[in-house]
N, C-alpha and C positions, 0 to 999 in steps of 0.2 A: 880570901878564903877559898873561892872556887878554884883558883890556880893551884894552891897547895893541895887541895883535895884531889884534883886531877893528877898531879904528880904522884901522890901517894897511891892512887888507884893504878896508875901505870906501873909503878914499882911492884905492887902486890900481884898484878897479872903476870909479871915476869918471873916471880918466885916459884920454885917447885912447890907443889901442894902436897899435903899429906892428910890422910883421914884414917879411918879404922873400919875393919870388917866386923859388923855387928851380928850378922846371921848368914848362914848358908842353908838354902832350901832346895830340895830335890823332889821331883815326881817322876816315877818310872814310865808313865804313859800320859798322853794328853787327857786332861780332865781329872786325873788322879789327884788326891789330896797332896799338898806339898808337905814334905817331912823335913823338920829341922835336924841338921847334923852338926857335929862339932868340927869335923874336917872332911875334906874330900881331895881328890886329885883332878887337876885340870889336864885334859888331854889335847895336845896341840892339834889344831885343825878340826876338832870334834866337839868339845864341850866338857862338862863335868861328869866324872865317873858316876854311874847310877842314875843319871838324869835323862829325861825324855828327849832333850835336844841332842845329846851325844848319841843316843840310840836311834835317832831319826824318827821318833814317834811323837814329837812335840809341836807339830804345826799342821795346818791344813794343806798348804802348798809348799813343796820343797823350796821354791824361790823366796818364800816368806820367812824362812827359818832363821833363828839366831842360835849361835853356839852357847852363849851365856847371856842372861839378862840381869840387869842391875837396877836398883832403885835406891834413892837417898832416904835415910831414916827421917830426915827433916821433912821430906815430902809426905811420908806416911803420917807423921804427926799432924801436919797441916790438914791432910785429907780427913783424918779422924775428927779433928777439932771442928772443921767446917761442916762436915756431913753428919756427924754423930754415928757413922758406921764403924764397925770393927774391921780394920784392915790389917790386923796383926796375924801372927801364926801362918803366914804364907797365903793369906786370902788375896794378896796383891799379885800372886803368881809370878814373882820374880825370884831368880836364883840367889842373888847376892844383895844384902842390905848393907850400905856403907853410911858412915856418919862423918861429918866434918868437911864434906866436899860440895854441899848443896849450892853454894854460890860460885863454884868453879866451873868454867866452860870445859867440858870433856871432849868436845869435837876435835879430832886430830891428835888426841893425846894417847899415850900408852900408860897402863897401870901395872905396877908390880904389887901383887898381893901374895904374901908368903913367898914361895919360890917360883910361882907362875907369872908369866907376862901376858897381858891382854892388850888389845888395841880397840879403841872406839870404832864401831862399825856404822851404827846409825841410831836414830831415835826410835824407840819402840813404844808408841802410845798404846794404852789399853784398848781392847776391842770389845764389841758387844758380847762375845763369847764369855768374857770375864763375868758378866752379870749372870750368865747361866750357871757357872760353877761356883761363884762366890757370893751371889746375891744381887738383887736389883739395885741399881744406882752405884755400884762399886766402880765401874769404869768412869762415870762422870765425876765421882768423888776424887779419884786419883788424878784426873786431868791429863791433858795432852803431853806433858813432859815427864810423866811418871814412869819412865822406863828407857833403858838404853841397851842396845845390843852390843856385845863384845865378841871379839874373835880371840881365840887362844893362840898366841904366837909361840910361846914356849910353855910346855907342860910343867907341872910342879904341884906341890902340896899347898893347900890353903887351910888355915885354921881360924875359927872365930876368934876375934880380937887381934888378928894380924894387922900391922899397919898397912895402909894403902898409900903407895908413893906414885906420884904422877910426873911424867916428863912430856915434853913436846915430842911429836912423832920422830923427829930427826936427832934428838938428844940421846946419847948413850946412858945407860944406867951404870953407875959405878959400883 
């Protein structure tokens, strides 16, 4: 059994993954409430149209910025279940909420969402500032892996419910 399970896991890791975009959230300034939108435009090298990161007003230090932040819907559900806190409606302060990819390693991967192409940049754990704008205990509830920074490689339109396709960094999208 362990041998067949190992082979199955290796095959699964090699498979292209797909998920779904559940929410798009934007804030025009640092600390401003996140607003849910049905669609937006990703701007190559900048971020999402109308968002604080694309405008350069979304971080304390320019070296700490992210163009786009992403969180898994499954992580939000787990955080709410374990903590009893409401982390819905953008209280998590991430731009994109995706489902179906929680067990997939995104490091070194590219994501096609709508017509835009993103690349994994780095892990973006929540910071203490999150507690100030979203309520005490929110950062701890979300945990260390509750955020990923993405870079916009190719601009394009994204819509809620678009599929999210993943490829390894060197694989072309067809």
